[in-house]
Every structure is written in C-alpha cells, then in structure tokens.
MIVO-194659 format. One line per 2 residues: number of its first residue (from 1); for each residue x, y, z of N, C-alpha, C. Coordinates in steps of 0.05 Angstrom, whole numbers. Example, Ala and Ser with C-alpha at 12.3 -4.5 7.8 and 13.67 -1.06 7.14 Angstrom:
1> 264 -114 156 246 -90 156 264 -66 156; 257 -45 142 273 -21 143 258 1 157
REM end
This chain:
1> 394 792 -26 378 777 -8 353 766 -20; 340 784 -39 316 775 -53 323 751 -71
3> 347 752 -85 354 730 -102 358 704 -86; 370 706 -63 375 683 -46 348 672 -37
5> 329 688 -30 303 679 -20 288 666 -43; 290 676 -67 277 663 -89 289 636 -95
7> 315 635 -94 330 610 -100 323 589 -78; 321 599 -53 314 580 -32 286 568 -36
9> 267 584 -42 239 575 -46 238 556 -71; 253 563 -92 255 546 -115 265 519 -108
11> 287 518 -93 300 494 -83 282 479 -66; 268 491 -47 248 479 -30 227 465 -46
13> 217 480 -67 195 469 -84 205 443 -99; 230 444 -108 241 420 -121 244 396 -102
15> 252 402 -77 254 380 -58 226 369 -52; 207 386 -48 181 376 -41 169 361 -65
17> 174 370 -89 164 356 -112 177 328 -114; 202 328 -110 215 302 -112 207 282 -90
19> 200 293 -66 188 275 -45 163 265 -54; 146 281 -65 120 273 -75 121 252 -96
21> 139 256 -116 144 238 -138 154 211 -129; 169 211 -107 183 186 -97 169 176 -71
23> 147 186 -64 133 177 -41 124 149 -43; 127 135 -21 118 107 -22 87 106 -21
25> 77 84 -31 49 79 -30 40 77 -1; 15 87 5 4 84 31 -12 58 33
27> 0 39 44 -14 12 46 -28 8 72; -48 -9 71 -63 -17 95 -51 -41 108
29> -36 -58 93 -21 -80 103 -42 -102 113; -61 -107 94 -83 -127 100 -70 -155 109
31> -47 -161 96 -35 -186 103 -20 -186 130; -18 -163 143 -3 -162 167 -19 -170 192
33> -8 -163 215 -21 -171 240 -37 -148 253; -39 -126 239 -52 -103 251 -82 -99 243
35> -95 -121 235 -123 -117 224 -142 -109 246; -137 -116 271 -155 -104 292 -152 -75 295
37> -128 -65 293 -123 -35 293 -138 -22 270; -137 -36 246 -149 -24 223 -180 -23 227
39> -192 -43 239 -220 -43 244 -227 -20 262; -211 -15 283 -215 6 302 -211 34 290
41> -189 38 277 -182 63 266 -202 74 244; -210 55 227 -229 63 206 -258 56 212
43> -263 46 236 -290 38 244 -305 22 222; -292 -1 215 -302 -17 194 -328 -31 202
45> -347 -32 183 -373 -46 189 -367 -77 188; -388 -92 197 -385 -121 196 -380 -131 166
47> -393 -119 148 -389 -128 120 -360 -122 111; -350 -97 118 -322 -90 111 -303 -110 126
49> -308 -117 149 -290 -136 164 -289 -162 149; -312 -172 141 -315 -197 126 -299 -195 99
51> -303 -173 86 -289 -168 61 -258 -168 67; -249 -155 88 -221 -154 94 -210 -181 101
53> -225 -197 116 -218 -224 122 -215 -242 97; -233 -238 79 -231 -254 54 -208 -247 37
55> -203 -219 36 -180 -209 21 -155 -220 33; -153 -220 60 -129 -229 74 -123 -258 68
57> -144 -274 69 -142 -303 61 -133 -307 33; -144 -292 15 -136 -294 -13 -106 -285 -17
59> -98 -264 -3 -71 -254 -3 -51 -275 8; -58 -288 30 -42 -308 42 -37 -331 21
61> -58 -339 7 -54 -361 -14 -35 -351 -36; -40 -327 -45 -22 -317 -68 6 -315 -58
63> 10 -303 -34 38 -298 -26 52 -323 -16; 38 -342 -7 49 -368 2 64 -380 -23
65> 50 -382 -45 63 -392 -69 88 -375 -77; 86 -350 -76 107 -333 -83 131 -336 -64
67> 125 -338 -37 146 -342 -18 159 -369 -22; 145 -389 -30 157 -415 -36 175 -412 -60
69> 167 -397 -80 183 -392 -104 209 -378 -96; 208 -359 -76 231 -346 -68 250 -365 -53
71> 239 -381 -37 256 -401 -21 269 -419 -42; 254 -429 -61 265 -447 -81 288 -433 -96
73> 282 -407 -104 302 -391 -117 330 -391 -100; 326 -384 -74 351 -383 -58 364 -410 -54
75> 348 -432 -53 360 -458 -50 374 -468 -76; 362 -463 -99 370 -476 -124 389 -459 -142
77> 387 -431 -139 401 -414 -157 431 -414 -151; 448 -416 -171 477 -415 -166 484 -387 -153
79> 503 -388 -135 510 -363 -121 542 -362 -118; 555 -371 -137 584 -373 -135 599 -346 -144
81> 586 -332 -162 600 -308 -174 582 -284 -170; 595 -262 -175 580 -236 -174 556 -236 -194
83> 562 -246 -218 542 -246 -239 518 -264 -231; 524 -286 -219 502 -304 -210 486 -290 -190
85> 499 -277 -171 485 -263 -150 467 -241 -161; 478 -226 -181 462 -205 -194 437 -217 -206
87> 440 -239 -220 417 -253 -232 397 -261 -212; 407 -272 -188 390 -281 -167 376 -256 -156
89> 390 -234 -151 376 -210 -141 355 -200 -159; 359 -201 -185 339 -192 -204 314 -209 -204
91> 318 -235 -203 295 -254 -201 281 -251 -175; 296 -245 -153 284 -241 -127 267 -215 -128
93> 276 -195 -141 261 -169 -142 234 -172 -156; 235 -189 -178 210 -194 -193 190 -208 -175
95> 198 -229 -160 179 -242 -141 170 -224 -119; 188 -208 -109 181 -189 -87 160 -169 -97
97> 164 -160 -121 145 -140 -135 118 -153 -137; 116 -178 -144 91 -193 -147 77 -193 -120
99> 92 -197 -100 79 -197 -72 69 -169 -66; 83 -149 -71 75 -122 -66 51 -114 -82
101> 51 -123 -107 29 -118 -125 3 -131 -115; 6 -155 -106 -18 -170 -96 -28 -156 -71
103> -10 -148 -54 -18 -134 -29 -33 -107 -36; -21 -93 -55 -33 -66 -64 -62 -71 -74
105> -64 -92 -91 -90 -98 -102 -111 -103 -80; -103 -119 -59 -121 -124 -37 -129 -100 -22
107> -108 -82 -18 -113 -56 -4 -133 -40 -19; -130 -40 -46 -149 -23 -63 -176 -35 -61
109> -179 -61 -62 -206 -73 -61 -219 -67 -34; -205 -66 -13 -218 -59 13 -224 -29 13
111> -206 -12 3 -211 17 2 -237 23 -14; -243 7 -35 -267 13 -51 -292 8 -34
113> -289 -5 -12 -313 -6 6 -316 16 26; -296 33 28 -296 54 47 -316 75 40
115> -329 87 60 -346 109 55 -328 135 55; -340 158 51 -325 182 49 -309 190 73
117> -321 185 96 -309 192 123 -284 173 127; -288 147 122 -266 127 125 -243 135 105
119> -251 141 81 -229 147 60 -215 172 68; -229 193 78 -217 218 88 -197 213 110
121> -205 196 128 -187 187 150 -161 174 138; -165 156 120 -143 143 106 -125 164 93
123> -135 182 79 -121 203 65 -105 220 85; -118 227 107 -104 243 128 -82 228 139
125> -84 203 145 -62 187 156 -39 183 135; -46 180 111 -26 179 91 -10 204 88
127> -23 227 88 -8 253 87 8 257 112; 0 249 134 15 251 159 41 234 157
129> 39 212 145 62 192 141 79 198 116; 71 220 101 85 227 76 84 204 57
131> 61 191 54 56 168 36 37 176 15; 39 162 -8 21 167 -30 -3 150 -28
133> -27 162 -24 -53 146 -21 -60 132 -45; -73 108 -44 -85 94 -65 -112 110 -73
135> -114 117 -97 -137 133 -106 -161 114 -111; -183 121 -98 -209 106 -105 -231 127 -103
137> -255 119 -109 -279 135 -105 -294 122 -83; -296 137 -61 -309 126 -37 -338 120 -41
139> -349 101 -25 -378 93 -27 -394 116 -16; -415 124 -29 -434 143 -17 -451 130 3
141> -453 144 27 -471 134 49 -499 144 44; -518 126 43 -547 134 40 -556 151 63
143> -569 173 58 -580 188 79 -607 177 87; -610 166 110 -634 153 120 -651 173 138
145> -638 196 144 -652 215 161 -671 231 142; -696 233 150 -713 249 135 -726 237 110
147> -719 211 104 -730 198 82 -752 180 91; -772 178 75 -796 161 83 -795 135 69
REM end
C-alpha cells in the first residue's frame, strides 16, 4: 500500500509538472472586445485606459497587415497536393505566431503599468484558469498618507 501511495504521488507530481510546463500564456486580449471588462476587473486608472487604447490601436495596425498576409497566402499558395498543404500550413503558423507575439507584447506593456494590487489580481485570475502569467515588476504605488 505504501509503495502504491508513493507511486501515485510521484505520478501526480509529474502530471502537475507537465501541466505547468505546457500551460498556455495568460493573456489580457487587448485586441479583443472585452476591454470594458478589463477596465472594471483591474480598476484601471485613466492613464492606464489611455495606454490600453493606444496599445489596442497599435496592435490592430500590426495584425491587420499580418491578416492580409494570411489572406494572400490562402488565395495565392498552391493547394493541390499534401506537400503544398503542409507548406501552406507551416507558412500560416509563422504568420499566426507573429500575431500572437504582437498581442503578447501589448499585454506585457499594459501589465508594466499595473500596480501591485492589480498585478496580484491578474496572477490570481491566471492561476484560477491554469494559465502561465506574464512576469513583470509591478509599479510601486506612492504612499501619500502621512507624507508632508
């Protein structure tokens, strides 16, 4: 019984480790339609909202070009054989990764404006969703109470 229990915990540890290693990034989805929810959940300041809107605009410009490249790829790339489809898929994955990288960078830029409380909330939500949070150093909030 003790051997079985030890093997069970070892196996459970391996499963949890593999989940952690393969966890998806915890994104904010600045380019999505949920920015109002983000403002509410993280109680973003006016300056943070402005930063988010600027990042969203920049992301839309970047991804528009990449989405046009994807459409051109689908329209122009030969698709008659399995080999051609495999090449198409690989080229598509490269463009898709560029979109995800651009989105991740925008999320990180917004996260760098988060204070400790906002970042803690983000971390908590990521852990609840079994997602890997983007690591940043939160902004220190100046203590105005008791200072002259």
